[in-house]
OpenMM code with the backbone's topology and positions (N, CA, C; nanometers):
from openmm import Vec3, app, unit

residues = "MET GLN HIS MET TYR PHE PHE ILE THR THR ALA ILE LEU PRO PHE PHE ARG LEU LYS HIS GLN SER TRP PHE ILE SER ASP SER GLU PRO VAL VAL SER TYR LYS GLN LYS ALA LEU ASP LEU HIS HIS GLN ASP LEU ALA GLN ASN HIS LYS ASP ARG LYS TRP THR SER ASN GLY VAL TYR THR ASN PRO TYR GLU TYR THR SER VAL ASP THR MET SER HIS ASP ASN MET SER GLU TRP LEU TYR SER ILE ALA LYS SER VAL ILE MET SER ILE LEU PHE ILE PHE PHE GLY PRO ILE PHE ILE VAL ILE GLY ILE TYR VAL LYS TYR LYS SER".split()
positions = [
    Vec3(4.3250, -0.3001, -2.0868),
    Vec3(4.2209, -0.3123, -2.1874),
    Vec3(4.0945, -0.3768, -2.1077),
    Vec3(4.1136, -0.4637, -2.0353),
    Vec3(3.9812, -0.5297, -1.9813),
    Vec3(3.9147, -0.4372, -1.8660),
    Vec3(3.9858, -0.3373, -1.8395),
    Vec3(3.9124, -0.2513, -1.7438),
    Vec3(3.8201, -0.1355, -1.8202),
    Vec3(3.8661, -0.1091, -1.9243),
    Vec3(3.8212, -0.0392, -2.0324),
    Vec3(3.6816, -0.0917, -2.0801),
    Vec3(3.6770, -0.2351, -2.1362),
    Vec3(3.5944, -0.3016, -2.1518),
    Vec3(3.4733, -0.3105, -2.0548),
    Vec3(3.5051, -0.3474, -1.9255),
    Vec3(3.4248, -0.3399, -1.8173),
    Vec3(3.3544, -0.2226, -1.7693),
    Vec3(3.4472, -0.1125, -1.7977),
    Vec3(3.3890, 0.0190, -1.7723),
    Vec3(3.2709, 0.0689, -1.8666),
    Vec3(3.3027, 0.0270, -1.9870),
    Vec3(3.1860, 0.0827, -2.0897),
    Vec3(3.0884, 0.0066, -2.0958),
    Vec3(3.0972, -0.1247, -2.0859),
    Vec3(2.9784, -0.2260, -2.0644),
    Vec3(2.8841, -0.1805, -1.9531),
    Vec3(2.9505, -0.1642, -1.8161),
    Vec3(2.8757, -0.1125, -1.7012),
    Vec3(2.8176, 0.0295, -1.7492),
    Vec3(2.8765, 0.1100, -1.8088),
    Vec3(2.8078, 0.2426, -1.8405),
    Vec3(2.7046, 0.2286, -1.9435),
    Vec3(2.7143, 0.1367, -2.0399),
    Vec3(2.5935, 0.0993, -2.1207),
    Vec3(2.5085, 0.0390, -2.0685),
    Vec3(2.5122, -0.0382, -1.9708),
    Vec3(2.3921, -0.1214, -1.9184),
    Vec3(2.2812, -0.0678, -1.8627),
    Vec3(2.2819, 0.0521, -1.8124),
    Vec3(2.1546, 0.1228, -1.7776),
    Vec3(2.0690, 0.1641, -1.8960),
    Vec3(2.1181, 0.2184, -1.9933),
    Vec3(2.0583, 0.2448, -2.1171),
    Vec3(2.0197, 0.1316, -2.1969),
    Vec3(2.0805, 0.0108, -2.1937),
    Vec3(2.0350, -0.0962, -2.2599),
    Vec3(1.9394, -0.1709, -2.1794),
    Vec3(1.9296, -0.1654, -2.0447),
    Vec3(1.8040, -0.2245, -1.9743),
    Vec3(1.7018, -0.1314, -2.0159),
    Vec3(1.7053, -0.0103, -2.0043),
    Vec3(1.5864, 0.0663, -2.0392),
    Vec3(1.5309, 0.0535, -2.1789),
    Vec3(1.6027, 0.0247, -2.2725),
    Vec3(1.5618, -0.0034, -2.3985),
    Vec3(1.5047, -0.1584, -2.4343),
    Vec3(1.5533, -0.2472, -2.3554),
    Vec3(1.4881, -0.3767, -2.3742),
    Vec3(1.4685, -0.4299, -2.2187),
    Vec3(1.3431, -0.3956, -2.1608),
    Vec3(1.3055, -0.4178, -1.9976),
    Vec3(1.2599, -0.5614, -2.0043),
    Vec3(1.1952, -0.6088, -2.1137),
    Vec3(1.1541, -0.7479, -2.1247),
    Vec3(1.2743, -0.8443, -2.0863),
    Vec3(1.3827, -0.8139, -2.1390),
    Vec3(1.5208, -0.9034, -2.1119),
    Vec3(1.5511, -0.9261, -1.9635),
    Vec3(1.5311, -0.8214, -1.9000),
    Vec3(1.5715, -0.8050, -1.7592),
    Vec3(1.4657, -0.8163, -1.6591),
    Vec3(1.3575, -0.7754, -1.6738),
    Vec3(1.2420, -0.7663, -1.5962),
    Vec3(1.1349, -0.8939, -1.6389),
    Vec3(1.0629, -0.9700, -1.5469),
    Vec3(0.9818, -1.0775, -1.5641),
    Vec3(0.8689, -1.0128, -1.5603),
    Vec3(0.7637, -1.0327, -1.6686),
    Vec3(0.6279, -0.9803, -1.6787),
    Vec3(0.5210, -1.0869, -1.6351),
    Vec3(0.5576, -1.1692, -1.5353),
    Vec3(0.4462, -1.2821, -1.5154),
    Vec3(0.3260, -1.2310, -1.4526),
    Vec3(0.2228, -1.2900, -1.4402),
    Vec3(0.1166, -1.2489, -1.3515),
    Vec3(0.1495, -1.2727, -1.1874),
    Vec3(0.0939, -1.2041, -1.1042),
    Vec3(0.1174, -1.2193, -0.9648),
    Vec3(0.0766, -1.3738, -0.9073),
    Vec3(0.1330, -1.4239, -0.8207),
    Vec3(0.0943, -1.5699, -0.7710),
    Vec3(0.0079, -1.5501, -0.6618),
    Vec3(-0.1317, -1.6141, -0.6564),
    Vec3(-0.2256, -1.5706, -0.5414),
    Vec3(-0.2253, -1.6942, -0.4721),
    Vec3(-0.2229, -1.7023, -0.3361),
    Vec3(-0.2216, -1.8167, -0.2642),
    Vec3(-0.3595, -1.8453, -0.2420),
    Vec3(-0.4003, -1.9714, -0.1963),
    Vec3(-0.5446, -2.0405, -0.1914),
    Vec3(-0.5858, -1.9606, -0.0764),
    Vec3(-0.5255, -1.8789, 0.0315),
    Vec3(-0.5848, -1.8218, 0.1434),
    Vec3(-0.6626, -1.6840, 0.0668),
    Vec3(-0.5873, -1.6180, -0.0100),
    Vec3(-0.6360, -1.5039, -0.0860),
    Vec3(-0.7341, -1.5475, -0.1565),
    Vec3(-0.7382, -1.6527, -0.2368),
    Vec3(-0.8350, -1.6986, -0.3406),
    Vec3(-0.9902, -1.7149, -0.2685),
    Vec3(-0.9595, -1.7881, -0.1228),
    Vec3(-1.0761, -1.7933, -0.0532),
    Vec3(-1.1356, -1.6488, -0.0013),
    Vec3(-1.0415, -1.5715, 0.0309),
    Vec3(-1.1052, -1.4523, 0.0854),
    Vec3(-1.1618, -1.3667, -0.0229),
    Vec3(-1.1082, -1.3697, -0.1274),
    Vec3(-1.1660, -1.3030, -0.2529),
    Vec3(-1.2995, -1.3564, -0.2779),
    Vec3(-1.2985, -1.4920, -0.2775),
    Vec3(-1.4520, -1.5625, -0.3111),
    Vec3(-1.5408, -1.5125, -0.1849),
    Vec3(-1.4945, -1.5071, -0.0691),
    Vec3(-1.5820, -1.4825, 0.0660),
    Vec3(-1.6469, -1.3449, 0.0190),
    Vec3(-1.5419, -1.2340, -0.0079),
    Vec3(-1.6115, -1.1166, -0.0312),
    Vec3(-1.6732, -1.1129, -0.1563),
    Vec3(-1.6704, -1.1914, -0.2585),
    Vec3(-1.7666, -1.2005, -0.3916),
    Vec3(-1.8811, -1.2310, -0.3321),
    Vec3(-1.9085, -1.3483, -0.2631),
    Vec3(-2.0397, -1.3974, -0.1998),
    Vec3(-2.1072, -1.3095, -0.1115),
    Vec3(-2.0304, -1.2375, -0.0299),
    Vec3(-2.1055, -1.1458, 0.0717),
    Vec3(-2.1532, -1.0331, -0.0280),
    Vec3(-2.0934, -0.9878, -0.1283),
    Vec3(-2.1363, -0.8714, -0.2183),
    Vec3(-2.2505, -0.9224, -0.3067),
    Vec3(-2.2545, -1.0353, -0.3302),
    Vec3(-2.3752, -1.0914, -0.4360),
    Vec3(-2.5025, -1.1154, -0.3542),
    Vec3(-2.4805, -1.1992, -0.2385),
    Vec3(-2.5800, -1.2797, -0.1843),
    Vec3(-2.6406, -1.1990, -0.0507),
    Vec3(-2.5553, -1.1223, 0.0162),
    Vec3(-2.5788, -1.0785, 0.1498),
    Vec3(-2.6443, -0.9428, 0.1353),
    Vec3(-2.7621, -0.9299, 0.1027),
    Vec3(-2.7846, -0.8015, 0.0990),
    Vec3(-2.9075, -0.7576, 0.2127),
    Vec3(-2.9258, -0.6378, 0.2774),
    Vec3(-3.0405, -0.6311, 0.3609),
    Vec3(-2.9874, -0.6738, 0.4887),
    Vec3(-2.8794, -0.7007, 0.5203),
    Vec3(-2.8607, -0.7649, 0.6487),
    Vec3(-2.8160, -0.6563, 0.7526),
    Vec3(-2.7832, -0.7135, 0.8606),
    Vec3(-2.7592, -0.6374, 0.9980),
    Vec3(-2.6675, -0.5259, 0.9621),
    Vec3(-2.5411, -0.5456, 0.9013),
    Vec3(-2.4107, -0.4561, 0.8531),
    Vec3(-2.4445, -0.3735, 0.7359),
    Vec3(-2.5445, -0.3926, 0.6675),
    Vec3(-2.5759, -0.3058, 0.5328),
    Vec3(-2.6033, -0.1970, 0.5496),
    Vec3(-2.5491, -0.1053, 0.4481),
    Vec3(-2.6095, 0.0184, 0.4237),
    Vec3(-2.6045, 0.0290, 0.3004),
    Vec3(-2.7215, 0.0777, 0.2227),
    Vec3(-2.7101, 0.0829, 0.0757),
    Vec3(-2.6800, -0.0114, -0.0137),
    Vec3(-2.6949, -0.1535, 0.0383),
    Vec3(-2.6466, -0.2394, -0.0181),
    Vec3(-2.4942, -0.3038, -0.0203),
    Vec3(-2.4092, -0.2107, 0.0667),
    Vec3(-2.2837, -0.2542, 0.0885),
    Vec3(-2.2571, -0.3250, 0.2183),
    Vec3(-2.1986, -0.4451, 0.2114),
    Vec3(-2.1685, -0.5059, 0.3245),
    Vec3(-2.0609, -0.4695, 0.3895),
    Vec3(-2.0600, -0.4570, 0.5178),
    Vec3(-1.9510, -0.3905, 0.5989),
    Vec3(-1.9768, -0.4690, 0.7477),
    Vec3(-1.8615, -0.5454, 0.7825),
    Vec3(-1.8660, -0.6256, 0.8961),
    Vec3(-1.7483, -0.5442, 0.9981),
    Vec3(-1.7884, -0.4864, 1.1141),
    Vec3(-1.6880, -0.4530, 1.1984),
    Vec3(-1.5941, -0.5571, 1.2700),
    Vec3(-1.6421, -0.6854, 1.2562),
    Vec3(-1.5594, -0.7907, 1.2948),
    Vec3(-1.4627, -0.8414, 1.2254),
    Vec3(-1.4810, -0.8030, 1.0945),
    Vec3(-1.3918, -0.8886, 1.0048),
    Vec3(-1.2635, -0.7854, 1.0325),
    Vec3(-1.1354, -0.8704, 0.9563),
    Vec3(-1.0063, -0.8345, 0.9953),
    Vec3(-0.9987, -0.6792, 0.8969),
    Vec3(-0.9021, -0.5885, 0.9595),
    Vec3(-0.8899, -0.4722, 0.9097),
    Vec3(-0.8589, -0.4544, 0.7695),
    Vec3(-0.7556, -0.5587, 0.7117),
    Vec3(-0.6902, -0.5482, 0.6046),
    Vec3(-0.7950, -0.6722, 0.4998),
    Vec3(-0.7662, -0.6112, 0.3846),
    Vec3(-0.8505, -0.6782, 0.2921),
    Vec3(-0.7452, -0.8209, 0.2137),
    Vec3(-0.6195, -0.8127, 0.2554),
    Vec3(-0.5543, -0.9175, 0.1984),
    Vec3(-0.4857, -1.0265, 0.3181),
    Vec3(-0.4653, -1.1221, 0.2957),
    Vec3(-0.4113, -1.2358, 0.3776),
    Vec3(-0.2541, -1.1883, 0.4163),
    Vec3(-0.2179, -1.2532, 0.5199),
    Vec3(-0.0770, -1.2289, 0.5571),
    Vec3(-0.0153, -1.3601, 0.4928),
    Vec3(0.0479, -1.3602, 0.3791),
    Vec3(0.0892, -1.4718, 0.3300),
    Vec3(0.2206, -1.4357, 0.2313),
    Vec3(0.2703, -1.5217, 0.1622),
    Vec3(0.3899, -1.4635, 0.0871),
    Vec3(0.3614, -1.5063, -0.0550),
    Vec3(0.2581, -1.4535, -0.0977),
    Vec3(0.2038, -1.4770, -0.2347),
    Vec3(0.2905, -1.4494, -0.3293),
    Vec3(0.3746, -1.3271, -0.3480),
    Vec3(0.4576, -1.2729, -0.4494),
    Vec3(0.5983, -1.2754, -0.4232),
    Vec3(0.6321, -1.3586, -0.3346),
    Vec3(0.7602, -1.3698, -0.2989),
    Vec3(0.8314, -1.4582, -0.3986),
    Vec3(0.7874, -1.5482, -0.4558),
    Vec3(0.8744, -1.6336, -0.5383),
    Vec3(0.8663, -1.5487, -0.6854),
    Vec3(0.7641, -1.4798, -0.7306),
    Vec3(0.7750, -1.3904, -0.8460),
    Vec3(0.8846, -1.2973, -0.8331),
    Vec3(0.9021, -1.2268, -0.6991),
    Vec3(0.9819, -1.1096, -0.6702),
    Vec3(1.1469, -1.1650, -0.6780),
    Vec3(1.1590, -1.2803, -0.6111),
    Vec3(1.2846, -1.3342, -0.6156),
    Vec3(1.3518, -1.3829, -0.7555),
    Vec3(1.2365, -1.4331, -0.8466),
    Vec3(1.2731, -1.4922, -0.9707),
    Vec3(1.2971, -1.3318, -1.0801),
    Vec3(1.2286, -1.2461, -1.0321),
    Vec3(1.2676, -1.1184, -1.1153),
    Vec3(1.3935, -1.0535, -1.0735),
    Vec3(1.4316, -1.0610, -0.9600),
    Vec3(1.5509, -1.0232, -0.8939),
    Vec3(1.6872, -1.1111, -0.9630),
    Vec3(1.6597, -1.2506, -0.9344),
    Vec3(1.7584, -1.3332, -0.9931),
    Vec3(1.7559, -1.3207, -1.1577),
    Vec3(1.6472, -1.3108, -1.2314),
    Vec3(1.6868, -1.2804, -1.3765),
    Vec3(1.7545, -1.1367, -1.3953),
    Vec3(1.7215, -1.0458, -1.3411),
    Vec3(1.7862, -0.9061, -1.3445),
    Vec3(1.9490, -0.9124, -1.3287),
    Vec3(1.9773, -0.9790, -1.2054),
    Vec3(2.1209, -1.0103, -1.1629),
    Vec3(2.1822, -1.0862, -1.2942),
    Vec3(2.1367, -1.1962, -1.3104),
    Vec3(2.1780, -1.2869, -1.3973),
    Vec3(2.2193, -1.2208, -1.5593),
    Vec3(2.1116, -1.1739, -1.5869),
    Vec3(2.1185, -1.0943, -1.7207),
    Vec3(2.1992, -0.9969, -1.7251),
    Vec3(2.2074, -0.8995, -1.6184),
    Vec3(2.3175, -0.8030, -1.5996),
    Vec3(2.4742, -0.8419, -1.5968),
    Vec3(2.4726, -0.9661, -1.5545),
    Vec3(2.6297, -1.0227, -1.5312),
    Vec3(2.6599, -1.0546, -1.6735),
    Vec3(2.5542, -1.1438, -1.7478),
    Vec3(2.5917, -1.1861, -1.8914),
    Vec3(2.6145, -1.0665, -1.9750),
    Vec3(2.5345, -0.9409, -1.9228),
    Vec3(2.5623, -0.8447, -2.0397),
    Vec3(2.6828, -0.7795, -2.0238),
    Vec3(2.7119, -0.7693, -1.9060),
    Vec3(2.8723, -0.7134, -1.8634),
    Vec3(2.9785, -0.8049, -1.9295),
    Vec3(2.9641, -0.9299, -1.9278),
    Vec3(3.0745, -1.0473, -2.0053),
    Vec3(3.0531, -1.0421, -2.1360),
    Vec3(2.9313, -1.0432, -2.1971),
    Vec3(2.9017, -1.0567, -2.3405),
    Vec3(2.8349, -0.9374, -2.3869),
    Vec3(2.8649, -0.8291, -2.3755),
    Vec3(2.8018, -0.6783, -2.4092),
    Vec3(2.7878, -0.6980, -2.5582),
    Vec3(2.9182, -0.7086, -2.6322),
    Vec3(2.8766, -0.6857, -2.7755),
    Vec3(2.8037, -0.7817, -2.8465),
    Vec3(2.7484, -0.8843, -2.7936),
    Vec3(2.6740, -1.0274, -2.8636),
    Vec3(2.5345, -0.9520, -2.8230),
    Vec3(2.5189, -0.8930, -2.6767),
    Vec3(2.3553, -0.8377, -2.6668),
    Vec3(2.3458, -0.7330, -2.7455),
    Vec3(2.4463, -0.6435, -2.7818),
    Vec3(2.4128, -0.5321, -2.8806),
    Vec3(2.3714, -0.5570, -3.0111),
    Vec3(2.4576, -0.6598, -3.0679),
    Vec3(2.4226, -0.7180, -3.1844),
    Vec3(2.2886, -0.7888, -3.2107),
    Vec3(2.2521, -0.8791, -3.0987),
    Vec3(2.1291, -0.9103, -3.1006),
    Vec3(2.0154, -0.8120, -3.0942),
    Vec3(2.0491, -0.6835, -2.9989),
    Vec3(1.9382, -0.5977, -3.0081),
    Vec3(1.9320, -0.5120, -3.1513),
    Vec3(2.0190, -0.4893, -3.2001),
    Vec3(2.0282, -0.4319, -3.3403),
    Vec3(1.9508, -0.5186, -3.4598),
    Vec3(1.9741, -0.6441, -3.4344),
    Vec3(1.9135, -0.7395, -3.5387),
    Vec3(1.7767, -0.7526, -3.4984),
    Vec3(1.7256, -0.7653, -3.3831),
    Vec3(1.5814, -0.7589, -3.3452),
    Vec3(1.5216, -0.6075, -3.3708),
    Vec3(1.5826, -0.5223, -3.3903),
    Vec3(1.5230, -0.3954, -3.4179),
    Vec3(1.4935, -0.3918, -3.5739),
    Vec3(1.5990, -0.4375, -3.6467),
    Vec3(1.5804, -0.4192, -3.7977),
    Vec3(1.5009, -0.5310, -3.8386),
    Vec3(1.4973, -0.6667, -3.7663),
    Vec3(1.4023, -0.7455, -3.7973),
    Vec3(1.2405, -0.7238, -3.8246),
    Vec3(1.1982, -0.6542, -3.6949),
    Vec3(1.0796, -0.6075, -3.6683),
    Vec3(1.0281, -0.4844, -3.7239),
] * unit.nanometer
topology = app.Topology()
chain = topology.addChain("A")
for resn in residues:
    res = topology.addResidue(resn, chain)
    for name in ("N", "CA", "C"):
        topology.addAtom(name, app.Element.getBySymbol(name[0]), res)
């Protein structure tokens, strides 16, 4: 009986995850490091104030000596990524163990709104 229960809940899990994505995936804004903020402010300052300079063409600032990447090499979204994976795994495990409760709550939320 336990094997049938776990088989049914794991078979239902992907469909339940598609229906209730906010329960399994975090929707937070990306974390930006101080290095990326400083680089963005630098680019904004160049775009607003450095016109008609040595490397400008039609008001666009291009510096051949600047780094080739517009992003800094940092771990900005690492914590958000880890939180999202941890939330997904924990909620999936909870769904497998307490599947009927999740389904009842899902039906209640559907009819309540």
